[in-house]
Structure formats: C-alpha cells, structure tokens
Backbone as numpy.savetxt, mean C-alpha at the origin, in Angstrom:
# Nx Ny Nz CAx CAy CAz Cx Cy Cz
8.95 18.39 -7.97 8.84 17.96 -6.58 9.57 16.70 -6.13
10.46 16.81 -4.83 11.23 15.71 -4.63 10.47 14.74 -4.26
11.05 13.32 -4.24 10.20 11.94 -4.18 9.97 12.01 -2.43
8.70 11.45 -2.13 7.97 11.30 -0.90 8.50 9.84 -0.56
8.30 9.50 0.85 8.52 8.27 1.55 7.52 8.07 2.29
7.05 7.06 2.39 6.04 6.50 3.26 6.73 5.16 3.63
5.81 4.80 4.64 6.31 3.40 5.52 5.20 2.51 5.42
6.03 1.08 5.65 5.01 -0.26 5.72 5.16 -0.27 7.16
3.90 -0.18 7.96 3.85 -0.59 9.23 3.85 -1.94 9.82
4.53 -2.01 10.81 4.52 -3.65 11.28 3.14 -3.77 11.99
2.38 -4.66 11.14 1.18 -5.30 11.57 1.07 -6.79 11.91
2.00 -7.48 12.06 2.12 -8.90 12.50 2.08 -9.85 11.21
1.92 -9.43 9.83 1.38 -10.22 8.94 3.11 -10.73 8.49
3.90 -10.18 8.66 5.21 -10.90 8.60 5.96 -11.05 9.61
5.31 -11.70 10.79 5.83 -12.03 12.04 6.51 -10.98 12.46
6.58 -9.55 12.26 7.16 -8.40 12.52 7.08 -7.98 14.35
5.71 -8.37 14.62 5.27 -8.21 16.01 5.19 -9.53 16.75
5.67 -10.77 16.18 5.87 -11.89 17.29 6.60 -11.87 18.44
7.40 -11.00 18.56 8.02 -11.04 19.75 7.36 -10.17 21.04
6.21 -9.40 20.71 5.42 -8.95 21.60 4.05 -9.97 21.64
4.11 -10.28 22.79 3.22 -11.58 23.28 1.62 -10.69 23.80
1.81 -9.75 24.22 0.54 -8.93 24.70 -0.05 -8.02 23.38
-1.20 -8.45 22.76 -1.74 -7.83 21.82 -2.07 -6.65 21.73
-2.18 -5.91 23.11 -2.37 -4.44 23.34 -1.15 -3.85 23.55
0.23 -4.66 23.82 1.19 -4.02 23.59 1.78 -3.99 22.03
1.35 -5.22 21.08 1.47 -5.06 19.94 0.93 -4.33 18.93
-0.26 -3.74 19.50 -1.18 -2.27 18.71 -0.31 -1.04 18.96
0.12 -1.21 20.35 1.00 0.20 20.70 1.96 0.57 20.09
2.60 -0.78 20.03 3.71 -0.81 18.96 3.95 -0.20 17.77
2.80 -1.01 17.24 2.30 -0.54 15.86 1.87 1.12 15.48
1.29 1.46 16.68 0.62 2.76 16.41 1.88 3.97 16.65
2.87 3.47 17.52 3.89 4.43 18.06 4.62 4.35 16.71
4.90 3.40 15.78 5.85 3.62 14.87 4.83 4.67 13.86
3.53 4.34 13.69 3.21 5.37 12.69 3.17 6.88 13.49
2.90 7.29 14.62 3.28 8.22 15.21 4.23 9.11 15.03
5.57 7.88 15.23 6.73 8.37 14.96 7.14 8.80 13.73
6.73 8.06 12.44 6.69 8.39 11.22 6.04 9.82 11.00
4.79 9.95 11.42 3.93 11.10 11.36 5.06 12.61 11.75
5.54 12.42 12.73 6.26 13.36 13.51 7.67 14.09 12.81
8.16 12.89 11.82 9.57 12.97 11.46 9.46 13.33 9.89
8.01 13.22 9.58 7.58 13.85 8.14 7.49 13.05 6.81
7.61 11.60 7.36 6.91 10.64 6.16 5.85 11.13 5.88
5.45 10.67 4.52 4.16 11.57 4.14 3.14 10.35 3.91
3.35 9.04 4.42 2.33 8.05 4.32 2.72 6.75 5.20
1.69 5.90 5.63 1.74 4.88 6.46 0.88 3.83 5.65
1.17 2.72 5.47 0.75 1.81 4.76 0.45 0.45 5.64
-1.03 -0.20 5.34 -1.02 -1.46 6.07 -1.66 -2.49 5.11
-1.01 -3.71 5.23 -1.82 -5.09 4.26 -2.88 -5.21 4.70
-3.62 -6.00 3.70 -5.01 -6.83 4.03 -4.53 -8.23 4.09
-4.45 -8.92 5.09 -4.37 -9.92 5.49 -4.85 -10.32 6.81
-5.26 -11.61 6.74 -5.76 -12.02 8.26 -5.05 -13.13 9.05
-3.71 -13.76 8.18 -2.66 -14.27 8.93 -1.55 -14.32 8.56
-0.49 -14.78 9.23 0.81 -14.61 9.21 1.45 -15.24 7.73
2.63 -14.74 7.48 3.39 -15.41 6.37 4.79 -15.56 6.97
5.91 -16.50 6.25 5.54 -17.42 5.41 4.85 -18.60 5.82
4.36 -18.80 7.30 3.45 -19.98 7.35 2.15 -19.37 8.00
1.25 -19.46 7.86 0.01 -19.26 9.03 0.35 -19.67 10.54
0.21 -18.86 11.39 0.44 -19.27 12.62 -0.76 -18.56 13.64
-0.40 -18.67 14.90 -1.30 -17.99 15.73 -0.67 -16.87 16.22
0.31 -16.09 15.76 0.74 -15.03 16.08 -0.15 -13.70 15.88
0.00 -12.73 16.37 -1.15 -11.48 15.80 -0.81 -11.19 14.49
-2.01 -10.87 13.79 -2.01 -10.17 12.70 -3.26 -9.40 12.66
-3.26 -7.92 12.71 -4.37 -6.71 12.75 -4.95 -6.50 11.40
-6.18 -6.71 11.46 -7.19 -6.67 10.39 -7.12 -4.92 9.80
-7.05 -5.00 8.33 -6.70 -3.74 7.82 -7.57 -2.72 8.02
-8.60 -2.55 7.92 -9.71 -1.72 7.75 -10.00 -1.26 9.21
-10.39 -2.02 10.12 -10.43 -1.46 11.37 -9.09 -0.73 11.91
-7.90 -1.38 11.58 -6.79 -0.87 12.16 -6.57 0.91 11.18
-6.82 0.78 10.22 -6.74 1.83 9.38 -7.48 2.98 10.08
-8.95 2.78 10.53 -9.64 3.90 11.05 -9.15 4.28 12.64
-8.59 3.21 13.30 -7.60 3.40 14.72 -6.86 4.40 14.22
-5.50 4.12 13.52 -4.67 4.95 13.43 -4.71 6.37 12.52
-5.96 6.61 12.03 -6.53 7.73 11.55 -6.61 8.65 12.80
-7.33 7.98 13.76 -7.31 8.80 14.79 -6.11 9.50 16.02
-5.10 8.10 15.73 -3.84 8.19 16.26 -2.85 8.98 15.92
-3.13 9.55 14.67 -2.13 10.43 14.03 -2.75 11.81 13.66
-1.85 12.64 13.32 -2.26 13.89 12.96 -2.31 14.37 11.53
-1.03 13.97 10.84 -0.62 14.63 9.62 -0.69 13.63 8.57
-0.03 12.52 9.02 0.54 11.49 7.78 -0.64 11.01 7.07
-0.40 10.35 5.90 -1.92 9.90 5.30 -1.73 8.48 5.62
-2.78 7.77 5.91 -3.11 6.13 5.96 -3.36 5.78 4.84
-2.83 4.50 4.37 -3.49 3.58 3.17 -3.39 2.30 3.29
-3.66 1.38 2.42 -3.57 0.05 2.14 -3.01 -0.24 1.17
-1.97 -1.28 1.21 -1.29 -1.86 0.07 -1.42 -3.33 -0.07
-2.51 -3.87 -0.77 -3.43 -2.72 -1.23 -5.06 -3.86 -0.55
-6.06 -3.27 -0.30 -7.43 -3.98 0.22 -7.75 -4.95 -1.12
-7.90 -5.98 -0.28 -8.59 -7.42 -1.21 -9.68 -6.85 -1.64
-10.14 -6.80 -2.96 -11.26 -6.86 -3.39 -12.28 -7.72 -3.40
-11.78 -8.90 -3.08 -12.75 -10.28 -2.70 -13.19 -10.18 -1.39
-12.40 -9.68 -0.45 -12.83 -9.57 1.06 -14.13 -9.38 1.56
-14.47 -7.54 0.53 -15.69 -6.94 0.82 -16.44 -6.47 -0.17
-17.87 -6.58 0.13 -18.24 -5.99 -1.20 -17.90 -4.55 -1.62
-17.72 -4.17 -2.43 -17.06 -2.77 -3.04 -18.05 -1.96 -2.52
-19.48 -1.61 -2.57 -20.32 -0.91 -2.24 -20.09 -0.48 -0.77
-19.98 -1.66 -0.10 -19.79 -1.10 1.37 -18.34 -0.83 1.73
-17.48 -1.34 1.18 -15.78 -0.71 1.17 -16.15 0.41 0.78
-16.77 1.12 -0.30 -16.36 2.59 -0.47 -17.08 3.48 0.78
-18.24 2.81 1.29 -18.60 3.58 2.41 -17.75 3.43 3.64
-17.17 2.12 3.89 -16.13 2.14 4.99 -15.06 3.59 4.57
-14.73 3.35 3.53 -13.62 4.36 3.32 -13.88 5.72 3.35
-15.16 6.04 2.96 -15.78 7.64 3.23 -15.77 7.92 4.48
-16.20 6.96 5.61 -15.89 7.34 6.85 -14.70 7.33 7.13
-13.76 6.30 6.91 -12.39 6.83 7.47 -11.88 8.05 6.91
-12.22 8.58 5.77 -11.84 9.73 5.42 -11.95 10.90 6.20
-13.75 10.78 6.47 -13.99 11.82 7.62 -12.78 11.94 8.94
-13.11 10.59 9.20 -12.41 10.01 10.82 -10.77 10.97 10.55
-10.54 10.84 9.70 -8.76 11.27 9.43 -8.81 12.86 8.69
-9.65 13.12 8.83 -10.23 14.67 8.21 -9.38 14.99 6.71
-9.78 13.90 6.07 -8.92 13.82 4.78 -7.73 13.26 4.52
-7.29 12.24 5.38 -6.07 12.03 5.26 -5.97 10.16 4.67
-7.11 10.12 4.01 -6.95 8.39 3.53 -6.39 8.05 2.28
-5.55 7.43 2.00 -5.19 6.76 0.59 -5.93 5.47 0.34
-6.65 5.38 -0.60 -7.66 4.08 -0.57 -6.75 3.40 -1.50
-6.28 2.19 -1.48 -5.72 1.04 -2.31 -6.20 -0.24 -2.34
-6.50 -0.56 -3.59 -7.15 -2.02 -3.71 -6.73 -2.81 -4.85
-6.65 -4.12 -4.88 -6.34 -5.05 -5.66 -7.10 -6.28 -5.87
-6.60 -7.28 -6.87 -7.44 -8.04 -7.18 -7.50 -9.38 -6.31
-6.41 -9.58 -5.21 -6.25 -10.53 -4.47 -5.64 -11.49 -5.04
-4.77 -12.36 -4.07 -3.53 -13.45 -4.73 -3.56 -14.60 -3.54
-3.64 -14.39 -2.23 -3.22 -15.28 -1.15 -4.43 -16.54 -1.01
-4.21 -17.72 -1.83 -5.13 -18.67 -1.97 -5.54 -19.33 -0.68
-4.25 -19.60 -0.03 -4.32 -20.20 1.41 -5.67 -19.23 2.15
-5.45 -18.09 2.42 -6.21 -16.99 2.96 -7.47 -17.23 2.60
-7.90 -16.98 1.33 -9.23 -17.26 0.67 -9.52 -18.47 1.37
-9.09 -19.55 1.13 -9.72 -20.88 1.46 -10.16 -21.04 2.90
-8.90 -20.46 3.89 -9.38 -20.57 4.96 -10.26 -19.97 5.92
-10.67 -18.70 5.45 -11.99 -17.62 5.59 -13.30 -18.00 4.67
-13.12 -19.14 4.09 -14.37 -19.43 3.17 -14.64 -18.63 1.94
-13.76 -17.78 1.64 -13.95 -17.39 0.25 -13.95 -17.68 -1.08
-14.34 -17.80 -2.02 -14.13 -18.48 -3.52 -13.30 -17.88 -3.83
-12.44 -18.71 -4.41 -11.14 -18.52 -5.19 -10.89 -18.43 -6.59
-11.69 -17.57 -7.44 -11.77 -17.70 -8.75 -10.47 -17.34 -9.36
-10.08 -17.82 -10.69 -8.99 -17.64 -11.66 -8.70 -16.57 -11.59
-7.05 -16.14 -11.52 -6.73 -14.77 -12.06 -7.76 -13.49 -13.10
-7.88 -14.16 -14.31 -8.65 -13.48 -15.04 -10.13 -13.10 -14.56
-10.63 -14.07 -14.03 -11.99 -13.72 -13.36 -11.92 -12.54 -12.11
-10.51 -12.60 -11.37 -10.39 -11.90 -10.04 -10.51 -10.60 -10.82
-9.71 -10.24 -11.86 -9.47 -9.10 -12.59 -10.65 -8.37 -12.59
-11.55 -9.20 -13.59 -12.99 -8.88 -14.10 -13.74 -8.60 -12.79
-13.69 -9.28 -12.04 -14.32 -8.54 -10.62 -13.70 -7.06 -10.13
-12.47 -6.79 -10.13 -11.99 -6.02 -9.63 -12.22 -4.48 -10.82
-12.37 -5.06 -11.92 -13.14 -3.95 -13.04 -14.22 -3.40 -12.58
-14.99 -4.30 -12.21 -16.54 -3.67 -11.77 -16.41 -3.11 -10.53
-15.47 -3.69 -9.61 -15.48 -3.19 -8.14 -15.14 -1.57 -8.14
-13.97 -1.35 -8.91 -13.82 0.30 -9.08 -14.81 1.14 -9.70
-15.29 0.65 -10.45 -16.50 1.38 -10.89 -17.65 1.30 -9.92
-18.04 0.20 -9.04 -19.07 0.53 -8.08 -18.20 1.45 -6.99
-17.19 1.39 -6.77 -16.69 2.40 -5.71 -16.76 4.02 -6.09
-16.20 4.06 -7.23 -16.32 5.61 -7.88 -17.57 6.02 -8.04
-18.62 4.96 -8.23 -19.83 5.69 -8.05 -20.30 6.03 -7.06
-19.86 5.10 -6.04 -20.40 5.55 -4.29 -19.76 6.69 -4.08
-18.69 7.15 -4.45 -18.05 8.21 -4.38 -18.13 9.62 -4.83
-19.14 9.57 -6.02 -19.57 10.66 -6.72 -20.90 10.79 -7.15
-21.80 9.81 -7.03 -23.15 9.66 -7.20 -24.10 9.92 -6.05
-25.05 10.91 -6.11 -25.91 10.92 -5.25 -26.66 9.53 -4.56
-27.11 8.79 -5.47 -27.54 7.66 -5.47 -26.91 6.45 -6.65
-25.92 5.84 -5.94 -25.19 4.72 -6.89 -26.02 4.09 -7.73
-25.81 4.04 -8.92 -26.21 2.86 -9.77 -25.23 2.22 -10.45
-25.46 0.83 -10.54 -24.16 -0.01 -11.28 -24.84 -1.41 -11.45
-24.76 -1.98 -12.87 -25.36 -3.34 -12.86 -24.33 -3.89 -13.82
-23.55 -4.67 -13.06 -22.66 -5.72 -13.67 -22.70 -7.00 -13.71
-21.77 -7.94 -14.20 -21.98 -9.32 -13.85 -21.78 -9.87 -12.36
-20.68 -9.12 -11.48 -20.38 -9.55 -10.29 -21.06 -8.91 -9.26
-21.34 -7.24 -9.62 -21.68 -6.53 -8.56 -23.07 -5.62 -9.04
-24.04 -5.43 -8.28 -25.28 -4.44 -8.74 -25.32 -3.48 -7.54
-25.37 -2.22 -7.83 -26.06 -1.54 -6.78 -27.30 -0.56 -7.75
-28.35 -0.64 -6.78 -29.58 0.07 -7.35 -29.83 1.26 -6.27
-29.25 2.48 -6.48 -29.66 3.57 -5.89 -29.00 3.82 -4.46
-27.70 3.21 -4.00 -27.11 3.02 -2.84 -26.69 4.59 -2.52
-27.31 5.21 -1.11 -26.49 6.07 -1.00 -25.56 6.14 0.24
-24.61 7.03 0.10 -23.41 7.07 0.79 -23.30 8.59 1.03
-23.40 8.62 2.53 -23.42 9.81 3.08 -22.54 9.79 4.43
-21.71 10.21 5.03 -20.90 11.25 4.26 -19.93 10.34 2.90
-19.84 11.22 1.90 -18.90 10.56 0.76 -17.51 10.71 1.32
-16.98 11.50 2.37 -15.60 11.64 2.51 -15.41 13.16 2.45
-14.13 13.40 2.79 -13.29 15.00 2.86 -13.02 15.32 1.58
-12.21 14.47 1.03 -11.69 14.63 0.02 -12.26 15.01 -1.20
-11.61 15.89 -2.29 -12.26 16.23 -3.58 -11.57 15.99 -4.59
-11.92 15.76 -5.54 -13.59 15.29 -6.28 -13.95 14.14 -5.46
-12.62 13.26 -5.06 -13.27 11.89 -4.41 -11.73 11.40 -3.41
-12.16 10.42 -2.94 -10.99 10.20 -2.20 -9.96 9.41 -3.29
-8.51 9.45 -3.25 -7.58 8.82 -4.16 -7.81 7.56 -4.23
-7.94 6.91 -5.80 -7.97 5.53 -5.68 -6.98 5.11 -6.27
-6.11 4.01 -5.30 -4.52 3.50 -5.87 -4.97 2.14 -6.47
-4.43 1.61 -7.49 -4.87 0.19 -8.01 -3.05 -0.35 -7.97
-3.40 -1.52 -6.97 -2.02 -2.16 -7.13 -2.07 -3.13 -7.89
-0.68 -3.34 -8.38 -0.27 -4.57 -9.26 0.58 -4.20 -10.51
1.00 -5.16 -11.20 1.72 -5.22 -12.49 1.49 -5.82 -13.67
0.37 -6.26 -13.67 -0.33 -7.27 -14.90 -0.71 -6.06 -16.16
0.23 -6.05 -17.20 0.29 -4.78 -18.05 -0.93 -5.12 -18.79
-1.73 -6.09 -19.13 -2.81 -6.08 -20.02 -4.19 -5.42 -19.28
-4.43 -6.02 -18.26 -5.41 -5.39 -17.22 -5.28 -4.45 -16.24
-4.57 -4.88 -15.27 -4.35 -4.23 -14.24 -3.84 -2.63 -14.38
-2.90 -2.81 -15.47 -1.99 -1.24 -15.57 -3.09 -0.48 -16.62
-4.09 -1.13 -17.30 -5.14 -0.73 -17.69 -5.98 -0.14 -17.10
-6.52 -0.63 -16.06 -7.26 -0.15 -14.98 -6.39 1.06 -14.20
-5.47 1.04 -14.14 -4.88 2.39 -13.48 -5.14 3.33 -14.58
-4.95 3.23 -15.78 -5.06 4.24 -17.01 -6.44 4.88 -16.62
-7.51 3.74 -16.87 -8.80 4.25 -16.79 -9.29 4.75 -15.78
-8.93 4.10 -14.39 -9.69 4.58 -13.04 -8.94 4.97 -11.81
-7.96 4.64 -12.29 -6.66 5.30 -10.75 -6.29 6.41 -10.77
-6.14 7.12 -9.50 -5.28 8.23 -9.11 -3.85 7.86 -8.63
-3.63 6.60 -8.70 -2.52 6.21 -8.01 -1.97 4.83 -8.79
-0.85 4.37 -8.72 -0.43 2.84 -8.83 0.42 2.52 -7.85
0.72 1.26 -7.91 1.91 0.59 -7.09 2.41 -0.50 -7.87
3.81 -0.46 -8.35 4.69 -1.45 -8.95 5.62 -2.17 -8.10
6.41 -3.05 -8.29 7.30 -3.56 -7.64 8.30 -4.21 -8.70
9.53 -4.48 -8.10 10.54 -5.06 -9.34 11.74 -4.30 -8.96
12.88 -4.83 -9.91 14.20 -3.88 -9.92 13.64 -2.67 -10.58
14.92 -1.64 -11.12 14.25 -0.49 -11.39 14.20 -0.65 -13.15
14.87 -1.34 -13.51 14.26 -1.36 -15.14 12.88 -2.27 -15.14
12.52 -3.04 -14.18 10.78 -3.37 -14.34 9.99 -2.42 -14.10
10.66 -1.61 -13.00 9.53 -0.45 -12.61 9.42 0.67 -13.91
10.37 0.92 -14.19 10.39 2.01 -15.81 9.52 1.51 -16.40
9.43 -0.02 -16.85 8.93 -0.47 -17.83 7.36 -0.57 -17.75
7.15 -0.53 -16.28 5.75 -0.71 -15.96 4.86 0.64 -16.04
6.07 1.55 -15.85 5.32 3.20 -15.83 5.34 3.26 -17.31
6.11 2.99 -18.19 5.87 3.11 -19.74 4.76 2.46 -20.32
4.36 1.44 -19.79 3.02 0.42 -19.97 1.76 1.75 -19.76
1.92 2.17 -18.39 0.61 2.87 -17.71 0.59 4.16 -18.81
2.00 4.97 -19.17 1.87 6.02 -19.97 1.25 5.37 -21.70
1.55 4.08 -22.14 1.03 3.83 -23.17 -0.66 3.43 -23.19
-1.29 2.92 -22.08 -2.45 2.77 -21.79 -3.03 4.09 -21.67
-2.45 5.14 -20.82 -2.97 6.49 -20.91 -3.28 7.29 -22.30
-2.15 6.93 -23.25 -2.71 7.48 -24.21 -3.62 6.88 -25.21
-3.60 5.72 -25.06 -5.15 4.83 -25.53 -6.23 5.39 -25.28
-6.49 5.62 -23.61 -7.50 6.13 -23.17 -7.69 7.46 -23.32
-7.02 8.29 -23.46 -7.03 9.53 -23.39 -6.80 10.08 -22.16
-5.72 9.93 -21.45 -5.68 9.98 -20.02 -4.56 10.80 -19.88
-4.43 11.71 -18.64 -2.91 12.44 -18.65 -2.20 11.42 -17.64
-1.04 11.22 -18.34 -0.30 10.28 -17.54 0.25 10.69 -15.98
0.65 12.09 -16.41 1.03 12.86 -14.94 -0.02 12.90 -13.99
-1.22 12.67 -13.93 -2.23 12.91 -12.98 -2.25 11.62 -12.39
-1.19 10.67 -12.78 -1.34 9.15 -11.80 -0.59 9.51 -10.86
-0.61 9.05 -9.65 0.50 9.56 -8.49 1.28 7.77 -8.69
2.63 7.77 -8.91 3.15 6.65 -9.03 4.15 6.13 -7.98
4.11 4.82 -7.47 4.48 4.43 -5.89 5.41 3.41 -6.27
5.83 3.11 -5.46 6.92 1.62 -5.60 7.25 1.11 -4.16
7.43 0.01 -4.00 7.92 -0.63 -2.55 9.47 -0.83 -2.56
9.91 -0.84 -1.30 11.22 -1.42 -1.54 11.54 -1.99 0.14
12.41 -2.90 0.18 13.03 -2.82 1.92 14.28 -2.02 2.00
14.05 -1.47 3.11 15.13 -0.44 3.61 15.84 -0.70 4.62
17.09 -1.03 4.52 17.94 -1.19 5.86 19.23 -0.32 6.09
19.04 0.61 6.89 20.18 1.76 6.90 21.13 1.67 7.92
22.41 1.56 7.70 23.45 1.53 8.79 24.71 2.46 8.49
25.75 2.68 9.55 26.65 3.46 9.24 27.58 2.94 8.00
27.36 1.44 7.87 27.91 0.98 6.87 27.21 0.23 6.10
27.47 -0.35 4.71 26.88 -1.55 4.19 26.50 -2.52 4.94
27.85 -3.32 5.49 27.65 -4.25 6.25 26.91 -4.25 7.41
26.77 -3.24 8.02 26.21 -3.16 9.38 24.45 -3.12 8.98
24.17 -2.39 7.64 22.83 -2.21 7.01 22.71 -4.16 6.69
23.43 -4.54 6.13 22.92 -5.91 5.75 22.93 -6.87 7.27
23.53 -6.60 8.30 23.18 -7.45 9.50 21.98 -7.23 10.09
21.16 -6.20 9.33 19.90 -5.84 10.39 18.82 -6.78 9.63
19.15 -7.39 8.73 18.07 -8.10 8.00 18.04 -9.27 8.36
16.74 -9.92 8.59 16.53 -11.25 8.93 17.19 -12.25 8.11
17.45 -13.65 8.66 18.24 -14.35 7.65 17.18 -14.69 6.48
15.91 -15.14 6.77 15.25 -15.42 5.48 15.31 -14.56 4.12
15.69 -13.12 4.52 15.43 -12.11 3.69 16.99 -11.95 3.14
18.24 -12.15 4.03 19.20 -11.91 3.43 19.66 -12.71 2.60
19.47 -13.85 1.96 19.72 -14.25 1.04 19.58 -13.88 -0.17
18.16 -13.23 -0.17 17.78 -12.65 -1.26 18.53 -11.00 -1.49
19.25 -10.64 -0.89 19.62 -9.31 -0.94 21.08 -9.26 -0.54
21.64 -10.43 -0.29 22.71 -10.34 0.13 24.06 -9.68 -0.53
23.85 -9.81 -1.90 24.85 -9.27 -2.88 24.85 -7.67 -2.74
23.89 -7.08 -2.23 23.68 -5.82 -2.50 23.96 -5.02 -4.02
23.54 -6.18 -4.81 23.62 -5.57 -6.29 22.20 -5.15 -6.62
21.43 -5.43 -5.88 20.16 -5.01 -6.53 19.68 -3.41 -6.25
18.22 -3.50 -6.25 17.80 -2.18 -6.19 17.18 -1.80 -4.61
17.30 -2.91 -3.63 16.91 -2.45 -2.30 17.45 -1.61 -1.57
17.37 -1.17 -0.82 17.63 -0.05 -0.26 18.81 -0.40 1.22
19.75 -0.74 1.13 20.44 -1.74 1.75 21.70 -1.30 1.98
22.33 -0.39 3.11 23.59 -0.10 2.87 23.73 1.40 3.80
24.60 2.00 3.55 25.20 2.93 4.37 24.43 4.24 3.66
24.14 5.64 4.18 23.07 6.47 3.72 24.19 6.91 2.07
25.40 6.72 1.96 25.68 7.20 0.53 25.15 6.14 -0.40
25.34 4.67 -0.22 24.99 3.96 -0.93 23.16 4.09 -1.29
22.57 4.15 -0.30 21.26 4.29 -0.26 20.93 5.76 -1.17
21.44 6.73 -1.12 21.17 7.71 -1.86 21.48 7.73 -3.25
22.44 7.00 -3.62 22.39 6.47 -5.32 21.35 5.63 -5.64
20.80 4.81 -4.85 19.91 4.24 -5.04 18.27 4.95 -5.27
18.22 5.75 -4.31 17.21 6.61 -4.13 16.94 7.43 -5.43
18.14 7.74 -6.21 18.46 8.62 -7.36 17.99 7.98 -8.82
18.22 6.35 -8.14 17.75 5.28 -9.74 16.18 5.41 -9.50
15.49 5.07 -8.50 14.01 5.04 -8.19 13.48 6.43 -8.99
14.28 7.51 -8.46 13.23 9.03 -9.24 13.58 9.03 -10.55
14.85 8.69 -11.15 14.90 8.80 -12.56 14.03 7.77 -13.08
13.51 6.64 -12.59 12.63 5.84 -13.42 11.32 6.34 -13.13
11.01 7.46 -12.46 9.75 7.85 -12.65 8.87 7.72 -11.12
9.49 7.09 -10.02 9.05 6.80 -8.99 8.76 8.23 -8.11
7.53 8.68 -7.82 6.94 10.16 -6.93 6.99 9.31 -5.51
6.43 8.33 -5.02 6.63 8.04 -3.49 6.98 6.53 -3.52
8.21 6.22 -2.47 8.50 5.08 -2.26 8.30 4.41 -0.76
7.75 3.41 -0.69 7.18 3.08 0.32 8.13 2.13 0.93
8.57 2.05 2.40 9.66 1.58 2.72 9.25 0.81 3.60
9.58 -0.77 3.53 9.82 -1.73 4.59 11.24 -1.85 5.61
11.17 -1.17 6.66 12.34 -1.68 7.65 12.38 -2.72 8.20
13.54 -3.56 8.20 13.27 -4.83 9.10 13.39 -4.74 10.52
13.92 -3.69 11.20 13.98 -3.44 12.58 12.99 -2.10 12.79
11.91 -2.08 12.31 11.00 -0.82 12.23 10.60 -0.84 13.70
10.30 -1.67 14.71 9.68 -1.48 15.83 10.74 -1.07 17.00
11.94 -0.98 16.76 13.05 -0.16 17.38 12.85 1.23 17.40
12.45 1.43 16.14 12.55 2.97 15.38 13.63 3.81 15.22
14.65 2.83 15.05 16.25 3.65 15.11 16.14 4.10 13.77
16.11 2.80 12.42 16.29 3.01 11.20 15.49 4.22 10.61
14.13 4.37 11.24 13.07 5.12 10.85 13.70 6.73 10.80
14.41 6.89 12.23 14.89 8.02 12.74 16.27 8.33 11.70
16.84 7.23 11.45 17.96 7.36 10.82 17.75 7.73 9.22
16.84 7.12 8.87 16.55 7.20 7.44 15.98 8.61 7.23
14.98 9.21 8.15 14.26 10.41 8.16 15.44 11.42 8.24
16.53 11.72 9.35 17.73 12.62 9.24 18.34 12.57 7.96
18.72 11.65 7.27 19.27 11.78 6.19 18.59 12.10 4.80
17.13 11.87 4.75 16.58 11.73 3.16 15.46 12.83 3.69
14.82 13.06 4.59 13.75 13.53 4.72 13.63 15.15 5.10
13.81 16.18 4.45 13.82 17.57 4.81 12.91 17.87 5.95
C-alpha cells in the first residue's frame, strides 16, 4: 500500500494564525485548510492539544483541540481528523473516551484518537494542572489507555488503578468504528511509551531523522514480539516539515527564519526542496517503514503548497 499523507492544521499554536486578527476569520482559515486537504485526497488532518502559543506564550489565538476536532468533523466529508496528540493530564480519561465516542459519531467514523503523556510544563502550571515527573506521567498514561479502551469496549467499564478508577461507567454511543476507535500513542520513549504502543496502541507516532525513526520502529517490533502482538497491525506514522517549490532554493525561502537555521543545509530529512528532492526523501521514509507521513507546511494558510504537494504525490 502506498504511503499516505496527513496535514498538520494551522491552529495558532506556532503563531501560524497570528496574521489574522479576527478569531472568526482565523477559524475559517483553519477549516478551509482542512476542507482543501479533504478535497485534494490527503488522508488525515491533525490538531495539537495546547492552550497557548510557542515559542513564547502570547495573546494570539490558539484554538482548543477537542472542540475544534468536533467542529472540523462537521466541516469536512472524507478526511480523518485526529490529535497529535491529546495530553492525558488535561482531561479525565473516562470523560475523554466519552468525548471521543461522541466525535466519532459526529464524523461518521472518521476520528483518529491520539494520546500522549504530556510535556509542556509552562502550560500545566499556567492552567493549574499538577506537573509530576516524567515517570509518573507515563504511569498515568498507562492507566489512562486502559480506562479508555474499557470505556470503548465494555458495557459498564470497570477499572481500579492508582490514578484512575471507574465503577460501572456507561458510554453510549461508543462510536462508529469497530472494534473501537483507533488509538494512537505518541512519543518515542523506548522502555515505556513504545511498549505501551505494542500492548495497547493501534498506531504510533515517532519523530527524528530517518535512522532514528527506523530504530524506533525496530524497538516497537521487539516489544511486539515480547507481548505476542502482530507488529504489522500497528499503523506507523511520523511527522515532517514540508516546504515545496520549483527549486530547492525557492522551497527554503518559504521557511520562517526561526526554522531556517535548523533546516538550512537541506541535508536532513525534512521535506524541503523541489519535487525531485522531496521524492527521494519520501522514498527514504517509506523504506524506513513509515505508513503515513504528517506534513507541516510553513505557508499552509495560502493553500499553495498543499495544492502543489497533492499534484505531485497524491494520486
């Protein structure tokens, strides 16, 4: 099966909507991107679960993840809508499972459910969430995914853990997709996170250069062998910046200055360059085992690169 392509939506978090001062106009710009990606044949559109901007908190718009997921589910027709990824700490997992089930119905079965342990300490503290250390957040994630799966599969969910307890929780409707909504676990921690993928995940998302991505997939495969899981049943995704132009130089010029130094040599695995350059790098991702690549276009609100990439690489 050929590699699929998803799109990271302009949500405000990376200041990608800062040039639009009317919040209604900013939302309509975001949903227009999702609708265009839908029409052009992209497989998925993704939202982050963050509350204010980076690299510095600001007063610029940042749309909330789950209410936006629900709205986009009604604004689009074919494309799948997901989170890259929902922060476990921000919502009780039983409630989150209920929210996801409702959105799966609203979308007629087009929800991708992504979850991770959380990491943005400033945001936790700004909103009054406790910020335990990494190992504890991962222990909480382990319990949370079990609660979520129980809510999606049991008539009256029961779970007794250290951090979460549910006693006969009813979740109707459970969603459209069978046997349940696909659960993607994001992150690359090899001892815990990737083991959770092997134990509970229907999908994973890892990042890094090609060698790193390939290594992470190998680790997942090893965990699958340990727990008796079919590695090929896990949908493998990765993310990449994508700037496409008629020439490599034109593509590089589209990248904001704060990102350009990171990708300026064109020697990495970011998809930056002419269609010919990008074609070579896509082949490398595919060879590493990536089944779906989620693209962040620096100029996405113009729709130009979205169209150009689809013309070149989406049948």
